[in-house]
C-alpha positions as CSV (number, residue, x, y, z in Angstrom):
1,X,38.8,181.4,49.1
2,X,42.3,181.2,47.8
3,X,43.4,179.2,44.8
4,X,45.3,176.5,46.7
5,X,42.4,175.9,49.0
6,X,40.0,175.5,46.0
7,X,42.4,172.9,44.5
8,X,42.5,171.0,47.7
9,X,38.7,170.9,48.0
10,X,38.4,169.7,44.4
11,X,40.9,167.0,45.0
12,X,39.3,165.8,48.2
13,X,35.9,165.8,46.4
14,X,37.3,163.7,43.6
15,X,38.7,161.2,46.1
16,X,35.3,161.0,47.8
17,X,33.5,160.4,44.5
18,X,36.0,157.7,43.5
19,X,35.6,155.9,46.9
20,X,31.8,155.9,46.5
21,X,31.9,154.6,42.9
22,X,30.9,150.9,42.4
23,X,33.9,148.6,42.1
24,X,34.1,145.7,39.7
25,X,35.0,143.2,42.4
26,X,37.4,141.4,39.9
27,X,40.2,140.9,42.4
28,X,43.0,138.3,42.2
29,X,41.1,136.1,44.7
30,X,37.9,136.4,42.7
31,X,39.6,135.5,39.4
32,X,41.2,132.5,41.0
33,X,37.8,131.4,42.4
34,X,36.1,131.7,39.0
35,X,38.9,129.9,37.3
36,X,38.6,127.0,39.6
37,X,34.8,126.9,39.3
38,X,35.2,126.9,35.5
39,X,37.6,123.9,35.4
40,X,35.3,122.1,37.9
41,X,32.7,122.1,35.1
42,X,34.8,119.8,32.9
43,X,33.9,116.4,34.4
44,X,30.2,117.2,34.1
45,X,30.6,118.1,30.5
46,X,32.7,115.0,29.7
47,X,30.0,112.8,31.4
48,X,27.6,114.0,28.7
49,X,29.9,113.4,25.8
50,X,29.5,109.7,24.9
51,X,30.8,108.4,21.6
52,X,28.2,106.4,19.6
53,X,28.3,102.6,19.4
54,X,27.3,100.5,16.5
55,X,26.0,97.0,15.7
56,X,28.7,94.4,15.1
57,X,27.7,94.1,11.4
58,X,30.2,94.9,8.7
59,X,29.6,96.1,5.1
60,X,32.7,95.8,3.0
61,X,32.6,98.1,0.0
62,X,34.2,95.4,-2.2
63,X,31.0,93.4,-1.8
64,X,29.1,96.3,-3.4
65,X,31.3,96.6,-6.5
66,X,34.1,98.9,-5.4
67,X,37.5,98.2,-6.9
68,X,40.9,99.2,-5.6
69,X,43.5,100.8,-7.8
70,X,42.5,104.5,-7.6
71,X,41.2,104.8,-11.1
72,X,37.7,103.2,-11.0
73,X,35.0,105.4,-9.6
74,X,33.7,103.8,-6.4
75,X,31.3,106.4,-5.3
76,X,28.1,104.5,-6.2
77,X,29.5,101.3,-4.6
78,X,30.5,103.0,-1.3
79,X,27.1,104.8,-1.1
80,X,25.3,101.5,-1.7
81,X,27.2,100.0,1.2
82,X,26.3,103.0,3.4
83,X,22.6,102.7,2.4
84,X,22.5,99.0,3.1
85,X,24.2,99.5,6.4
86,X,21.7,102.3,7.4
87,X,18.7,100.4,6.2
88,X,19.6,97.3,8.2
89,X,19.9,99.1,11.4
90,X,23.5,100.2,11.3
91,X,27.1,98.9,11.6
92,X,30.5,99.5,10.0
93,X,31.0,100.3,6.4
94,X,34.6,99.1,5.7
95,X,36.9,100.6,3.2
96,X,39.7,98.1,3.2
97,X,43.4,98.6,2.5
98,X,43.9,99.9,-1.1
99,X,43.4,103.1,-3.1
100,X,39.8,104.1,-4.0
101,X,38.4,106.9,-6.0
102,X,35.0,108.6,-5.2
103,X,33.8,110.9,-7.9
104,X,31.3,112.6,-5.6
105,X,30.3,112.9,-2.0
106,X,29.4,110.2,0.5
107,X,26.3,110.9,2.6
108,X,26.0,109.1,6.0
109,X,22.8,107.6,7.5
110,X,21.8,107.0,11.1
111,X,23.9,104.4,12.9
112,X,26.6,104.2,10.2
113,X,30.3,104.1,11.0
114,X,32.4,104.8,7.8
115,X,35.6,103.0,8.6
116,X,38.6,103.7,6.5
117,X,41.0,100.9,7.4
118,X,44.7,101.3,7.9
119,X,46.4,101.2,4.5
120,X,43.3,102.6,2.8
121,X,43.4,105.8,0.7
122,X,40.1,107.3,-0.1
123,X,40.5,110.0,-2.9
124,X,37.7,112.4,-3.9
125,X,37.4,113.5,-7.5
126,X,37.4,117.1,-8.4
127,X,34.6,117.6,-10.9
128,X,32.2,120.1,-9.2
129,X,29.2,118.7,-11.0
130,X,29.7,115.4,-9.2
131,X,29.0,117.2,-5.9
132,X,25.3,117.8,-6.7
133,X,22.4,117.9,-5.7
134,X,23.3,120.9,-3.6
135,X,23.5,120.4,0.1
136,X,22.6,122.7,3.0
137,X,25.9,124.0,4.6
138,X,27.1,126.9,6.6
139,X,29.7,128.5,4.5
140,X,32.0,130.8,6.5
141,X,29.2,131.3,9.0
142,X,26.3,131.8,6.6
143,X,23.7,129.1,5.7
144,X,23.3,128.4,2.0
145,X,23.0,125.6,-0.5
146,X,26.3,124.7,-2.1
147,X,28.2,121.8,-3.6
148,X,28.1,118.9,-1.1
149,X,30.9,118.4,1.4
150,X,33.0,115.4,0.5
151,X,31.6,113.5,3.5
152,X,28.2,114.8,4.7
153,X,25.2,114.2,6.9
154,X,22.2,116.3,7.7
155,X,19.9,115.6,10.7
156,X,21.4,112.1,11.4
157,X,22.2,110.4,14.7
158,X,24.9,108.0,15.7
159,X,27.4,108.5,12.9
160,X,31.2,108.1,12.7
161,X,34.2,108.4,10.4
162,X,36.9,106.2,11.8
163,X,40.0,104.2,11.0
164,X,43.7,104.8,10.4
165,X,43.3,105.3,6.7
166,X,43.6,108.5,4.6
167,X,41.0,110.9,3.2
168,X,42.5,113.0,0.3
169,X,40.5,115.9,-1.1
170,X,42.9,116.4,-4.0
171,X,42.5,120.2,-3.9
172,X,45.7,121.2,-5.6
173,X,45.1,122.4,-9.1
174,X,41.3,122.2,-8.8
175,X,39.3,123.5,-5.9
176,X,42.3,125.5,-4.6
177,X,42.2,127.7,-7.7
178,X,38.8,129.1,-6.7
179,X,40.4,131.1,-4.0
180,X,41.7,133.7,-6.4
181,X,41.1,132.2,-9.8
182,X,42.2,134.4,-12.8
183,X,40.0,132.5,-15.3
184,X,36.7,133.8,-13.8
185,X,36.5,130.9,-11.4
186,X,36.8,133.1,-8.3
187,X,35.0,132.8,-5.0
188,X,35.1,136.5,-4.2
189,X,31.9,137.5,-6.0
190,X,29.9,134.7,-4.4
191,X,31.3,135.5,-1.0
192,X,30.0,139.1,-1.4
193,X,26.6,137.9,-2.5
194,X,26.3,135.4,0.4
195,X,27.3,138.0,2.9
196,X,24.5,140.2,1.7
197,X,22.1,137.3,2.1
198,X,23.2,137.0,5.7
199,X,23.0,140.7,6.3
200,X,19.4,140.8,5.0
201,X,18.5,137.4,6.7
202,X,16.9,136.2,3.4
203,X,15.1,132.8,3.4
204,X,17.9,130.1,3.3
205,X,16.3,128.4,0.2
206,X,17.0,131.6,-1.8
207,X,20.7,131.3,-1.2
208,X,21.6,129.0,-4.1
209,X,25.2,128.6,-5.1
210,X,27.0,125.5,-6.5
211,X,25.7,124.9,-10.0
212,X,22.8,127.3,-9.5
213,X,20.1,124.6,-9.4
214,X,18.1,123.6,-6.3
215,X,15.3,121.1,-6.4
216,X,14.1,120.5,-2.8
217,X,10.6,119.2,-3.8
218,X,12.0,116.6,-6.2
219,X,10.0,117.6,-9.3
220,X,13.1,117.8,-11.4
221,X,12.8,121.6,-11.7
222,X,14.6,124.4,-10.0
223,X,12.6,125.7,-7.1
224,X,12.7,129.2,-8.5
225,X,15.7,130.6,-6.7
226,X,18.7,129.2,-8.7
227,X,20.3,131.1,-11.5
228,X,21.6,128.1,-13.4
229,X,25.1,129.5,-13.3
230,X,28.3,128.1,-11.9
231,X,29.5,129.4,-8.5
232,X,32.8,129.0,-6.7
233,X,32.4,128.4,-3.0
234,X,34.6,125.5,-2.2
235,X,33.2,122.5,-0.2
236,X,34.4,121.3,3.2
237,X,35.8,117.8,3.6
238,X,33.6,116.6,6.5
239,X,30.5,118.5,7.5
240,X,27.8,117.2,9.7
241,X,24.8,119.6,10.2
242,X,22.0,119.2,12.7
243,X,23.4,115.9,13.8
244,X,23.7,114.1,17.2
245,X,26.2,111.6,18.6
246,X,29.2,112.0,16.4
247,X,32.6,110.3,16.4
248,X,35.5,111.3,14.1
249,X,38.5,109.2,15.0
250,X,42.0,108.3,13.9
251,X,41.8,109.2,10.2
252,X,44.3,111.3,8.3
253,X,42.9,114.2,6.3
254,X,45.0,115.9,3.6
255,X,44.6,118.2,0.7
256,X,41.2,119.5,1.9
257,X,39.5,121.9,-0.5
258,X,38.3,124.1,2.4
259,X,37.8,123.5,6.2
260,X,38.6,120.0,7.1
261,X,36.2,119.0,9.9
262,X,33.2,121.2,10.4
263,X,30.3,120.1,12.6
264,X,27.4,122.6,12.6
265,X,24.4,122.9,14.9
266,X,25.3,119.4,16.3
267,X,25.8,118.0,19.8
268,X,27.6,115.2,21.6
269,X,30.7,115.2,19.4
270,X,33.9,113.3,20.0
271,X,36.9,114.1,17.7
272,X,40.1,112.3,18.6
273,X,43.3,111.0,17.2
274,X,43.0,112.9,13.9
275,X,46.0,113.7,11.8
276,X,45.2,116.7,9.6
277,X,47.7,117.8,7.0
278,X,47.9,120.9,4.8
279,X,45.3,121.5,2.1
280,X,45.1,125.0,0.7
281,X,44.3,128.5,2.0
282,X,41.3,128.4,4.4
283,X,42.2,124.8,5.3
284,X,41.2,125.1,8.9
285,X,41.7,121.9,10.8
286,X,38.7,121.5,13.2
287,X,35.9,124.1,13.4
288,X,33.0,123.3,15.8
289,X,30.3,125.7,14.7
290,X,27.2,126.4,17.0
291,X,27.7,123.0,18.6
292,X,27.2,121.8,22.1
293,X,29.2,119.3,24.2
294,X,32.3,118.7,22.1
295,X,35.5,116.9,23.0
296,X,38.6,117.3,20.8
297,X,41.7,115.4,22.0
298,X,44.9,113.8,20.9
299,X,44.9,115.4,17.5
300,X,47.9,116.5,15.4
301,X,47.1,119.4,13.1
302,X,49.4,121.1,10.5
303,X,47.5,123.6,8.4
304,X,48.0,126.7,6.4
305,X,45.0,128.3,8.2
306,X,43.6,128.0,11.8
307,X,44.4,124.7,13.5
308,X,41.3,124.8,15.7
309,X,38.7,127.6,15.6
310,X,35.5,127.8,17.6
311,X,32.7,129.4,15.6
312,X,29.0,130.4,15.9
313,X,28.0,131.9,12.6
314,X,28.4,135.3,11.0
315,X,26.7,138.6,11.6
316,X,22.9,139.0,11.4
317,X,22.4,135.5,10.0
318,X,23.6,134.0,13.4
319,X,22.1,136.4,16.0
320,X,19.0,134.3,16.6
321,X,20.7,130.9,16.0
322,X,22.5,128.6,18.5
323,X,25.7,129.4,20.3
324,X,28.8,127.2,20.5
325,X,29.2,126.0,24.1
326,X,30.8,123.4,26.3
327,X,33.9,122.7,24.2
328,X,36.9,120.8,25.6
329,X,40.2,120.7,23.7
330,X,43.2,118.8,25.1
331,X,46.4,117.0,24.4
332,X,46.8,118.2,20.8
333,X,49.5,119.6,18.7
334,X,48.5,122.7,16.7
335,X,50.9,123.8,14.0
336,X,49.6,126.4,11.6
337,X,50.5,129.3,9.3
338,X,47.9,131.5,11.0
339,X,46.4,130.9,14.5
340,X,47.1,127.9,16.8
341,X,43.8,128.2,18.7
342,X,41.2,130.9,18.1
343,X,37.6,131.9,18.5
344,X,36.0,133.6,15.5
345,X,35.9,135.4,13.4
346,X,32.5,133.9,12.8
347,X,31.1,133.9,16.3
348,X,27.9,136.0,16.2
349,X,25.6,133.4,17.8
350,X,27.8,133.5,20.9
351,X,30.6,131.3,22.4
352,X,30.8,130.2,26.0
353,X,32.3,127.6,28.3
354,X,35.5,126.7,26.3
355,X,38.3,124.7,27.9
356,X,41.7,124.3,26.3
357,X,44.5,122.4,28.1
358,X,47.8,120.5,27.6
359,X,48.4,121.5,24.0
360,X,51.5,122.4,22.0
361,X,51.6,125.2,19.4
362,X,55.0,124.6,17.8
363,X,54.5,127.2,15.0
364,X,52.0,129.9,14.3
365,X,51.6,133.5,13.2
366,X,49.6,134.0,16.4
367,X,49.3,131.6,19.3
368,X,45.9,132.4,20.8
369,X,43.5,134.7,18.9
370,X,40.0,136.0,19.7
371,X,38.9,137.7,16.5
372,X,35.9,139.6,15.1
373,X,35.0,142.8,13.5
374,X,32.2,145.4,14.1
375,X,29.7,143.6,11.8
376,X,29.6,140.6,14.2
377,X,27.8,141.4,17.4
378,X,27.5,138.5,19.7
379,X,29.2,137.6,22.9
380,X,32.2,135.4,23.9
381,X,32.6,134.5,27.5
382,X,34.0,132.0,30.0
383,X,37.1,130.8,28.2
384,X,39.6,128.8,30.2
385,X,43.1,128.0,28.9
386,X,46.0,126.3,30.7
387,X,49.2,124.4,30.2
388,X,50.1,125.5,26.7
389,X,53.6,125.3,25.3
390,X,54.4,127.6,22.4
391,X,57.3,128.1,20.0
392,X,58.0,130.1,16.9
393,X,55.2,132.7,17.3
394,X,55.7,135.2,14.5
395,X,53.5,138.1,15.6
396,X,51.3,138.0,18.8
397,X,51.2,135.4,21.5
398,X,47.8,136.4,22.9
399,X,45.4,138.7,21.0
400,X,41.9,140.1,21.1
401,X,41.0,142.1,17.9
402,X,37.8,143.7,16.7
403,X,39.2,144.8,13.3
404,X,39.3,141.4,11.5
405,X,39.2,141.7,7.7
406,X,35.9,141.6,5.7
407,X,34.3,144.5,7.6
408,X,31.2,145.8,5.8
409,X,30.6,149.0,7.7
410,X,28.2,148.2,10.6
411,X,28.7,148.9,14.2
412,X,27.7,145.9,16.4
413,X,30.7,145.4,18.7
414,X,31.2,142.0,20.2
415,X,31.3,141.6,24.0
416,X,34.3,139.7,25.3
417,X,34.5,138.9,29.0
418,X,35.8,136.4,31.5
419,X,39.0,134.8,30.1
420,X,41.3,132.8,32.3
421,X,44.7,131.9,31.0
422,X,47.4,130.1,33.0
423,X,50.7,128.3,32.7
424,X,52.1,129.3,29.3
425,X,55.8,129.5,28.5
426,X,57.4,130.7,25.2
427,X,61.0,131.7,24.4
428,X,60.4,134.2,21.7
429,X,57.5,136.2,20.2
430,X,58.1,138.2,17.0
431,X,56.0,141.3,17.7
432,X,53.7,141.6,20.8
433,X,53.1,139.5,23.8
434,X,49.6,140.6,24.9
435,X,47.4,142.6,22.5
436,X,44.0,143.3,24.1
437,X,42.2,146.0,22.1
438,X,38.5,146.6,22.3
439,X,36.5,149.6,21.1
440,X,35.5,152.7,22.9
441,X,31.9,151.7,23.5
442,X,32.6,148.0,24.2
443,X,35.5,147.3,26.5
444,X,37.1,143.9,26.8
445,X,36.5,142.9,30.4
446,X,37.9,140.5,33.0
447,X,41.0,138.8,31.6
448,X,43.1,136.9,34.1
449,X,46.7,136.1,33.1
450,X,48.5,133.7,35.4
451,X,52.0,132.1,35.4
452,X,53.0,133.2,32.0
453,X,56.5,133.7,30.8
454,X,57.7,135.3,27.5
455,X,61.5,135.2,27.4
456,X,61.9,137.7,24.6
457,X,59.5,140.0,22.7
458,X,59.9,143.5,21.1
459,X,56.7,144.9,22.6
460,X,55.4,143.5,25.8
461,X,51.8,144.6,25.4
462,X,49.2,146.8,23.7
463,X,46.1,147.3,25.9
464,X,43.3,149.7,24.9
465,X,39.6,149.9,25.7
466,X,39.9,147.1,28.2
467,X,39.3,146.9,32.0
468,X,39.9,144.4,34.8
469,X,43.0,142.9,33.2
470,X,44.8,141.0,35.9
471,X,48.3,139.5,35.9
472,X,49.8,137.2,38.4
473,X,53.3,135.8,38.1
474,X,53.7,137.0,34.6
475,X,57.2,137.7,33.3
476,X,58.1,139.4,30.0
477,X,61.7,140.0,28.9
478,X,62.9,138.9,32.3
479,X,60.8,141.3,34.3
480,X,57.5,141.1,36.2
481,X,54.8,142.4,33.9
482,X,51.6,144.2,35.0
483,X,49.0,145.6,32.7
């Protein structure tokens, strides 16, 4: 048999094998069908998200000894009003117009609406020891006991923070210094220790930070796991954990020490009309974390860090815990120094059924970012995005990345699949339009890009370790783009 005949037979055999190989079936028609089915889920999810209602009773903090002026500590008075409201069956705790100082956290009870009236400024003091006893929190994706968030609830139902007043965390010059403090007050060591707790899945009550003292049984003695030393993990501003029926509405949040709004392991959540202003580094705006049935709408966010980030815990500590699912984000403005909308990097419990529409990202380093690293594991799927206007995107408009910082050397690649993105227009992107980069043993799968225009970008795309990437009516630098 001559050489040319051999080559012909080999080529025909290759074509036969390819024709017999199973096909993915992710055609343009199939992608459009799945996209429609996804958006058809939204009314059903919205029907389950019902804001809590409260009795018509009001509890004005002035009646409990609070004094306006911003110099008198009103923490005890406000908490008395909250306790009285909760014990009487619920209602509205009113912080009237004026400036009030709270040297310590406020803990909500069932059926309490903390209402910060228009013209009211609620400032939180900055002495860490005022934020004890320590509270159960999820700090950057890992459960632990830390200084209490400024406004906090654990295991409560029917709770709200409302009103057109202002919450001020006063982070500058205090909590903010813990990011990279040069006087020994530095969060880096505590982050490393906490990450190891999560890696080893130690009992949560052994993860004691804050002032190093945890007394869960109420005997006045440390339970045996605290070290009695100061720690430097900053508190969030609003954190509700294991709660149901939540409303956060209309308030302005500024100068947050850490993440601004952070519901964790909670469900039936309405967040609307918020105005979130810059705090310090890691001042994420809204971070639903392992939550179910969440509506975020009509918010204006301007942060140094992520405007909105969907989360579900970090690494091994989250693998057996709840996912984040059925999240609807709409009609919001997301201005940020980092990511406009993102999922991750703490997403190890899984994220699914996320819907983002009719939003504006007027400034960001990256517009839409799905981020993790090889420590994370987990799965992110069924994400639907449409009608997004972007401007001033410094680096990537749309990015998947598996090399996010903080990597500790494991190999548990995250699975990303079924992303549907339609109707995006942007004039200029600083670096790359579409960056979709998986890893060799875990491809990113089934991404549908539809009706997207990037007028000007140096690099149209970087796609590696990805399959079933479809583009329909996508134009980059004036030309039709195909992956």
